[in-house]
N, C-alpha and C positions, 0 to 999 in steps of 0.2 A: 504494500500500500504506500502510495507516494505522500510524503509529508513535506510541505514547503515551510521550513522553519526559518524565521528571520535570523540572520547571522548573529545579532546581539544575543538572542535567546539561545541559539545553538552553543555559543561560546560560554554563556553563563551555566548552562546545563553541564557542559563538559568540565567546567571548573568547579562544579557543585556549589555554585552561588545561588542565592534564593530567587526563585521565579514564581509568579502568581498567575494562574489562568483566570481569564475573564470571559464571560459569555457574550455572544453576539445577538441573542434574541432580544435583549433589552434595546438594542440599536434598531433592528429591523421591525420588531413587532411589539415592543413594550412601551414606547413613548412616541409622541408626535415629533416631527421635525420642526425646529432645530434642536429641541431639548435633548433628543436622542443622541445627536452627534456631540453636543456639549457635554453630556453626561459621560459618554464613552471616553472623551478626551480627559475629563476630570478624573475618572477612575484610573486611567493609565498614569496620569500625573501623581495621583495620590499614592499609588503603589511605589512609584519612584521615590517620592518624598520620604517614604518609610523604609527605604533600603533594599527594595527588590526590583526585579525586572518584570514588567507587565507582558502578558501573552494573551491578547484577545484572540479567540478561536472562532473560525467560521469555515465554510466550504465555498470556494469561488471557482466557477468553471469546472466543477467536479474534482477539485484538488483541496485537500486539507490545508488550511492556512493556520499555522501556529505562530501567531503574531501578525498584526495587520499594519500595513503602511497607512499614512494619512489619506492617501487616495482610496485605499480599500475601505477605511472607515466612512469616508464621504459617500462612497458607492452604496454601502449597506444602509446608510441613513436615508438615502433618497430613492434607491431603486424600487421598482414596483414588483418585479418578478423574482422575489427572494422567498424561498420556501422556509418553513419552520420545521426543523428536522430533529427528531428524536431517534432512538436506536432503530426503530422499524423503518425509517425513511432513508437511512444512510445508503443502502445498496442502490436504490433507485437514483438518488441524487448523484452519487459518485459515478455510476455507470453511464448516466446520460449527460454528464458534464454540466449539471445545473448549479445554481447559486443557492446557498442555504445559510440561514442563521441557525445556530445549534442551541437547543434547550439545555437545561441543567444536565440532563442525561447525556445529550450529545457532547457537551463540553467536557464532561468527565471522561468520556471515551477518547476524545482528542487529546486531553491532557495526559491520560494514561499512556497513549501511544507515543507521546513525546517524552515521557518520563517526568512530568510535572505533578507534584503531589498536593499542592495547595491551590484551592479554587475559591474565588470570592464571587458571590452573587447577592441578589436582594433577598429572595425567599425561594425555597424549593416548592415544587408541586407536591401534591399529596392525595389524600382521600377526599373526594368532593362530597359536599353535603348531599344526602340522599343516595349515597353509593350503595347502600344495602339493596336498593332497587335497580340502580343504573349500572353498578359495577365500574363507575368512573373513578379510576385510580391512576395517578400519574406514574409513568415509567421511571421517573426520578427515584422512586423508592426502591424498586428492584435494582436499579443501577448502583445505588448506595450499598446494597447488599452484596454486590459482586466486584466492584471496581475500587482499587486502592487509591482513592483520592479523598482528601479531607475538604469538605464543603463548608465554608464560613458563610452563614446567612442569618437573617433576623428571624429564624424559625421557618415555618411554612407560611405560605400566603394566607392572610386572614380570612379570605373567602372560603377556605376549606374547613373540613371537619377536623379540628386539631386533635381531639382525644383519639379518634380512629387513626389518624396519621401517626401519632406516637405509638399506638398499639402495633400498627403495621411495621414500623421501623424496628420495634422490639422483636417481632416475629422473624424479620430478616437479619437479625443479629447486628444491627447498626447501633453503635454507641451514640447517644445524643448527649453532648457535653455542653453544659452552660458555661459561657465565658463571662465570668464576673456575675453570674446569676445561678440560682438554684431552681429556677422554673423555666419552662419553655416560653420564650418571647412570642408575642402574637403579631409580628410584623409591624403594624402601625403603632402598637402599644407594647410596653415592656413586660407586661404580665398577662398570663393566661389562666393562672390557677393550677396549671399542670406541673407537678413536681418532677425534677430530674434526679437521677441517681448520681451522675457524675458532674463535677464542677471543677474548672480551673480558673485561676485568677491572673496568670501571667503567660506570656508567650513561651517561656521556658517550660512551664508545667504542661502546656498544650503539646509542645514538641516531645517531651518525655512520654506523654500518654500515647501520641501517635506512633512513636517508634516502638513502644511496647506492644501496642495493638497489632502492628504489622509484623511482629515476630510470631504471632499466633497463626498456625496453618489455616489457609483458606479464608482468612479474614478479608473483608471488603473495605468499604469506605467508612468515614466518620462524619457526623454532622456536628459542627461547632456552632452552637446557637448564641449569637451575639446580639443583645438587645439594641433597639434603636436608641440613639442618644436622647436623654431626658428632655432636652429643649426642643427636640423635633417630634416627639411623640404626640399623637392625637388623642383627644378625650375618648375613652372607651364607649360612652353612649353615642357620640357622634359617629364613630366608624361602624359600630354595630348596626345603627339605624340605616346608614348608607349602604352597607352590605345587604341588608334585607331588601331595600328598595332595588338595588342592582340585580339581585337574584330574581325578584318579581319581573323586572324588565326582561331578563334573559328567558324566563318561562313564557312570557307573553309573546316573545319573538321567536320561540322555538330554537334558541341558540344552545348548542351542545358540542361535545367532543373537543377537538383542538381549538375551536373558535371561542369556547366558553371563557377561558381565563383572560385572553385579550379583551373580550367584550366586557367582562365584569370590571377589569381594571380601568377601561375607558369610561364606563358608566360611573365608577366611583369618583374619577376625576371631575366629571361634570356635576355630580350630586354634591361633592364637597367643595365646589368652586376652586379646584386646583390644589386644595390642601393635601390630598392624598398623594399627588405627584410630587409636591415639595418634600413630603415626608419620605417618599420612596427614594428620591435622590439623596437625601441626607443619610438614610440607613445604608444604602449600598456603598456610599463613600466611606462610611464608618467601617463597613465590612472589608473594604479594600485595604484600609489602613491596618486593621487588625490582622488580616491575612498576610500582609507583607512582613509584619513583625513576627508572626508565627513561622513563616517561611524562613526568615533570617535565623530564628532560634533553632528550627529543625536542621538547617544547613550546618550550623555550629555544632549541634548535638551529634549529627551523623559523622562529622569530621573528627569529633572528640572520641567517638566510640569505635572508630575503624583503626 
């Protein structure tokens, strides 16, 4: 499989310097232009400011791109014919030479192919509300169960069924580790009421846990749950009410499957007059910063133990 890895990233990986993967779905499908491009640039800058090399991952012209040039970022932010690719879509996209922004699941696969172990995103997909009837469960969860990449996120997206998402991750053997918290963050808010077994408070503690976890045979990924900064968090009542209204809109318009999450996030932006988008940008920037620090600590830990 062909990987087009930017020279800076290839050199960093060869020297075992810290690299952080970033997803491209947020560019092509997660935000409107030009906020999507500005956010992508902001995330890459944040990773650099915190000591690591950014590697935004996408598929362009049927080729894995591990790291995107400024022109690639602009293309993904403005092009109309860009697929949203999870594991099930990769064969078709790669074989037909298509363009695709990759989901959390897809980014984990690309990162693993390149040897990148830390990945920053906003929130993972999970078990959708009503999944006991629809069976709508994101492939992100299975990927976390099989692929050795640590995903730093503000928990799962708040539009999901968070208790069932946590149960599914437990079934898949995925450690959910609170970063400076003992409960699962709820994306736009810092608390969900769902307690976590594992907690770390420093990048070094996170690095030690990751190293130990990956010594266990057949272990997969780790979810590092990093709460949204306090000053950016939205009131629980506001976001809960907005989510209920967005879900009703989706039901009225028969939106389901891959289209559901982008629809709900777009509806939330309108219902909250842009507050949810502002919070989303703040939390993903925070995740990028924490990811870079953890990647730096993991790099130092691995060098010290070899």
